[in-house]
C-alpha positions, 0 to 999 in steps of 0.5 A: 496353391504352390506346393513349395512352401519354403517361402513361408518358413522364417529364415532361421528355420530354412536349414530344416529344408535346405540342409542335410544333417543327422540332428537338427536341434532348435531351441529358444523361448516363447514366440520363436515359432518353432512348432509352426516352422517344424510343421510347415517344413515337414508338410512341405517336404512330404509334398515333394517326396514320399516320407515316413515321419514320426512325431514323438514326445516323452508322454502321449496318453492320447492323440490330443497330446501330440502335434496331430492337431497342429499339423491338421490346422496347418494343412487347413491353413495352406489348403493342402488337399493331398493330405488325409487327416485320420484319427491317429495318423496323417497320410498324403493320398498322392505320394504316400507320405505318412505321419505317425504319433507316439509317446516314448515313455512306455516304449522298449526296444521291441515296441519301438521297432516300428520306427526303424524305417522312419525318414524324419523323427520330430521330437517335440518338447524335447526338454522332457525327454529322458536319457533312457528314451533317447538311448532307445530311440537313437539307434532305432532311427537307423535308415540311411539319410534319416534325420532327427529334428528336435524342438525344445524350450530349455528347462534346466541346464542339464536337460538330457538331450541338451547335454547329449547333443547340443552342448557339444555338437559334432559335425552332423548336428545343427544347433540353432537358437531362435527367439521371438525377436528372430521370428518375423511372424511373431505377433505384436501382442507377444512382443508387448508381453515379452517387453512387459516381462523383461521390465518386471522380472528379468530372470523370468523373462530370460527363461520364458522368452529367451529360452535360458534354463532355470537358474539354480538359485544360490548354487550358482556363482554368476547369474544369467541376469548379470551376464545378459545385462553386460551383453546389452551394455556398449562401451566405446573401446577406442576411448578406453584408456585401461590397460589391455589384459589378455587371458589364455586358457590352452586346451587340456584335452582333445575335445577342449578348445584353446580360448583367448579373451581380450579385456580393457577395464570394464569391457571384455571385447573379443573372444577367440577359440582354437582347436587342436593347437600345439604348444608352439602353435599357441605361442605363435598365435600369442606372439602375433597378439603381442606384436599387433595388440600390444597387451600390458599383460598376458595371463596363461593358465599354467596347467597342461600345455600352458606351462610350455607356452609360457616357457616359449614366450619367455624364451622369446623375450616376453617375460615382462608381459606374460604370467603363468597362473596356476588355478590350483595355487593359493589365492592372493586373498587366502582368507576368502578363497580356497584357491586362485581359480575361485578368486579369479571367478569371484572377481568376474562376478564382482565385476559383472555386478559392480555399480559401474556398467560393464560390457561383454561381447555377445557370444551366447553359445559359449560365454553365457553357458560357461559363466553360469555353469560353475556351482559354489562350494566352500572348504572347512574354513568357509572359503569359496571354492568352485565345482571341479572342472571335470564335474562341470564338463560332465554336466554341461557337455564341455569345458568352460574354456572361454569362461576361464579365459575371461577369469584369467584377465582377473589374475591380478586385482590391480594394474598400474594406470600407466601399464603399457606393452613391454614395461617393467612392473612389479607384482607387489602392488598396493592400492594408491593413486597410480593404480587402475582398479578393474 
């Protein structure tokens, strides 16, 4: 039996053995093959070199609660005679690789000291790991070159390890989503079950089979179901005569991203994000967009850098195209919305749930999380408000930059049907035969 088992590991999981990262974070739904792939990758690495591997979970009352049986089954599957399966550990008799199994719930800094020499820690069912457990574990896995492998099916959007590591990963953290349709070894029976679940209850399907967190009911303004439906809809942009509207959300803080979104009517077809851009940098990027794409309107968040970007573009002669939008300003429909931000996001929600289908560019790591993040609130006049941006950032680990960029394309409810690049246009629009409704 060849000892290089990487050929038996599904392609999405090859970074487990081929890349060097401090954190390797894999998430997704049922049938993605995370547990088998992690077990095979660890056994493979343990054949090549002596490793101390800790298999961890939040609660382990007995060895039966651990991945001990899974690893034992894979050893039997691949006939790996080097490994000796003991009652509470697994050892490679040839090179000394050793697997141990622990629960973290009852660990304190003294009890967990036995993990200081660990080469790889596998945290299984990481959606159950508490922040307290992580805060004790992370500094303990301290050996130079050590790695922490994480596998999870997300339960809620604020799962502690998701917020801590995956929502806003650094350069030492690899985050990969793997679902049943990404796994070439997924049994046909599971694919049939997934299809049946999708037809019966799309919300439940997204959670079980695509690893999306449970939606928090009426607290959310925009549902994952609406976003996923728009991902699956395709509209031909070449034959789309609606005016091009570009939303721009300039970064406010050092770790935020500047986000651009392009939308023509029922199709939001392009997203771009940038880091560490100055006011002039953003203005230069937008000038290139003006000349190349000829948008009918560019709506810029006027907070932070946005006001300066707007001023530069006006100075360059684009005053008939650009608009400065203040999220905190009074809504156009001040009877229904407490501010402009809530109004624009509500228009996104209405657009996603309209009778005519709409299309979103499929960028799940950014747009889906952003659009489903804000929770609804109401002021004393029963007008819609949204959860504060800073509160969202604390909860999901980053700002909703791309969601805000899309929302900015809805700064106006109506645009003239014949609105094109560099034409005069009044903001005081009424609904008549010469308008295009988004």
